[in-house]
N, C-alpha and C positions, 0 to 999 in steps of 0.2 A: 661739785662743791661742798665741802664739810657745811656743818651746822654754824662753827662760829664767826666761817667766813662771810656772811651771811650780814649786809649792814640793813640792821632791824629798824624799821622807824614805820611808827603806826601813827597816823597822824590825826589822831582825834582832838589835836589842838587847832584842828584848822575849822572853823566853823561852817562846814559846809551843810550840814543837816539842821532844817531849818522845818519846824509845821507846815504839814501839808495844807496849800489852799483848796476852798472850794472848785468844785469843776468849771463853776463861771469865771473863776481868775485864770484857773489853767485855758481855757480856750478865748480869753479877753484881749482885748487890747494889752501892747504894752505899759509898765508902769510910766510914772512922769519921767521928763526926761530926756525918755530916748531908751531908757532901760529895759531889760528883758529878765523878765525870771522863769526858769523851766524848772517845776519840779518833778524826784521821780523818788522813789520809794522800793524797797526790795534787801535783794541777800546781803548778809553781814560778810557774808566769806568774799567779795570782790570791796569790801569801803574802804579800807585804807587806800587803794591804789585808784579807787575812784575818788576818793576827798582828795587825794594827790592829784589827781587829772585835774579837776575842777578848780584846786586851785591855780598850778600851772597856768591853763587856757584862760582863767579870766585878767591873767597880767597880759595877755596880748588882745583881749578880748571885751574890755573894761564895762562894757554896756550890755554882756551875758553873765548873767548869775544861775548856776548850778545849785539847786538843792536836790539833798538826797537823804534821807530817811532808811536806815539800813535796821527795817525790821521783821526779818529773812523773807526769803523767797516766795513763800505761800501768801503771805500778805501783800507782798509788789505785785504776785499776780494778779491778786481779787482786788486790787486799787487802780490797777492798768484797764482790770476787765470794768470795774465801774465807772472807769473815766476820771476818778479823783485826782489821778496825777499824770502829768503826759509821757512818764515813760515808767517801763517796769524795770526789776533783774531779776535773775532767778539764775542757781547754781543747775537746776532740773530743770532741762526741756518742756515747755508743755506741752499736755498730751491734747488728743484729738480733739478729746471733751472739750476742754478749757477751749481750745481755740474757737471749738464753735460757740462756746457760751458768749464768746468777747463782741464786742458792737464794731463787727469788722475784722479784717483779715490783719495777726500779727506777725512781724516780722521778727527773726533769730539773728545777734549780733555776735558771734563770739570777743568776748574784750580778751582775756589772758588762762592762762593757764595757772591751774595750783593742784598742791594737795589736802585729801586730810590724812590725818594722822591720829592714832590711837595715842592717849596720853594718861599718864597714871601718876599716881603717888602712893608708892612703895615703902616705909620707911626701912633703910639700910641696902637698899636695891640702885647704885650709882649707874652702872653700865647699861646701855638700852638692852631693854630686852626683847626679845622676838617673839613675833607674832602670827600666825598662817591664818588664812580665812574662816577652815573651820574652827580654829580655837576662838576668832572674837567672835563668831557666830555663836557659839556654844556660850559664851558669858553673855551675851547678851539677847541667848534664847533662858539662861538662869538657869540653866546645866551643869557651866562649870561656877563656884561657890569661893570657893577658897585660891589664894594666892600660889599656894604650895603641890595644888593641885597636878597630877603627875601630867596632862596633858600641859601644861604650862612647866611643869619640870624640865620635860622632854625636849623642850624646843632650846632649852636653858643651858641646858649642861655646866655644872661649874658655879653656877649663881647661887647663893642662899636665900632661896624664900621662905619669907614669912608664913604661918597658918593665920594669916589675915583675911576677915572676908573684906570680899571683891565687893564694893559699893558701884553700881552701875548709874551711870551720868548717860542722860540721852538729851536731846533738845526738847522743849516744850510748847515750841512756836511751830510754825508750817516753814521747814528750813531746808534750803539746795544740798545743803552739807549732811543732811540727812539723807537727802535722795539718793548722794556720789557713795555714801556708806554703805545702803542698804543696798542699792544697785550691784556694786563690788560682792558684799554677803551674798546676795540673792544668784551671785553667777557662780560661786562657790561649794555652797550651800544648798540643797534641796530642801532641807529642814526649815529653815530661813525661810528661803522664800515662799515656803508653803503656807508656812504660821505669820511671817511677819509681812513679805513683799517688800517692793519699791513704789514710795511714794514719798510728797516731802513732810506729809505729817503721817505715821503710823500708830499703829495699837501694840506698843511694849510689853512684852513679857515680864519683864522685869526695870529695876532700874525706878529713878525720879528725873525728872524735868528740869530742866534750866533754859532759860531763855538768850537766846545769840551765843556766836562763838562765843563772846566775851561772859555770858552766863556759864557756859560748861567750864571753860577754861576756869574761870572764877571758883564754880564749885566743885573743880578736882583739885584746885590747889589747897583748898581749906579744910578738906575730908581725906584724912588717912585712910588709904586703901582704893580712895577711889580712882574707874578708868570713864575714861570720856572720849569723845571724837571729834576736832576741829580743824580749819586752816590751818594749815603749817605757820602761818606767820603772829599767829595768836600762840601758838607753842613757843615760840622763838621770842614773841612781845614779855610774855609772862613767864619766861625760864622754865616752864615745865619740860620734865621726863617725856620723850617720845619713843615709841618704838619701830625697830624695822618690821616690815611687813613679807611675808612672801609671795613671789611672784605668780603669775604662770610658768616660767621654765624652772621654778622650784628657789629660785636664788631668795634669800633675805635684801632688803633692799632698804636705802634711808631714803626720806623722801629729799630731797635737793632739785632746784634747778635743774640738772642735768637728767635727773632719773624721771622728773615730770614730763620735760620736752620727749625724753625718750619714748614714753609712752603714748605721745599722741604724734609719732615718727610712723610715715608710712599711711595714716589716716585715710579712709577715701569718703573725703567730707559730702554731705549731700546736700544738695542745693537749698533745703530750709535750715539747714545747720546744726539739726537736732540729734547728736551723735554722741554716743557713751564710749569714750575711751576707758574704763575700767578695765583690771585685769588682762591688760594688752597684752599681746606679743613681747618677747626679746627680753634679752637676760638682765636688762639693766632699767629696763621699766620699772617706776613704781606704781602697784596695782590699783591703788583707792586717789587716782588723778581724775582731772575734767576740767573742759571749759565750764566757763562761765559767761553769760547773756545780757545785755541788756536789747530788751525789747519795746517795738515802737509798731504803731499802727501804719499799715501801709497807707490810708489814706485818710491824717488826720482831717479835722477841721480847721485846727488855727497852723495857717500856713508860717506864718511868722516865725512861731516857737520850730517847725518841723524845718525850718530851713537851717534855723540856729542849731538845729539839733544834730541834722546830716554834717554839718561842718564840723560839730564837736566829734563824732565820731570818726570822721574822715582824719583830723587831727592824732584823736587817742591811738588812730591803727596804725598810724605812723610814729609823728612826731613824741608821740607819748608812750610808746610801749619800750623806749632807753630807761623809764622810771620803775618798770616791773619787776628788774632783777634785784633790786635796793631794797624793795620790798618782798621779799618775796614769793614773786610772782615768775613764771616763765612768758618769754615772748611769746606771740604767735608767730606759726609759720610762716613765710612770705606767701605760699602759694594759699594759703586761707585769708590773708590781710589781701589779694591780688582778689579771689573772689567775695569778699565780701564790699572791698568798695566798686563792685560791678554792680550788687545786690543793692547800696542804697540809694542807685539810679529809677530804683522802683518806688520808694517815698516821695508820695504826689501830692 
């Protein structure tokens, strides 16, 4: 799919995000009039599709309101662990240590697929730039500091690159988008893996931080010479230039529904759904792709909200998938959906 053919719909106008309630509200009785409010928090990566889903689901389930705060994956995991929200959301699967710190077993449910793209603001450059994993690692390690560096010029023959300083922008908050980006870079650069590693929050050797995909895309747009990384829809919605990335087959691939789907083709999905698909095999696979997950306690104390949330997820995994392409996400492979429907029966 060409970039301009994607129907961009950023559901900011949907008032789906409301302040979190206390843990007592999360586990208490439904609000007056038989209505039910379920609060969640986490990744900014899936915020547009989640907002759309919550709005559409409420049209047929008017007594169920699902509120979501897009505070970053790290914040979502923290609030779920502390039980101040009923569900969390993350673009990076929880670690074994994070799972052990929770108040009970937590289950991961993939919801859609998305891609993380390198966005940039380089004056005079209109054609999409090409990036390799080692090149991006060098930039984020602070080793490549000029846009006309030979390493960039070599991958972009014929492009007139200015001698502008590269202004590196990264996430300041705990972020699943950071996890995906670092997961890819750590697979292609031993130096990056050693010095930065893979986590939702890392110690960056270079650059300035911004909060959320919204913050990174906004700062890149405002800063001449800037480079950042955001989820595909944020690049499309803000009309920022984003580059093609070299995959494991040596091909430079544009992030799209097809190339993100190709990254998940043939994935061996484990029973706990914690899987990485960055730098996937295949000539058409976009290399910085990932599932994004909703996180739920397996044995919640609030059975009413649990029943409602399971019903919502069944709807999202089936009827809700049709909204994904219009928002720049790839729908889940059908075998993954079938496996998740079975896993939802574990929530009691």
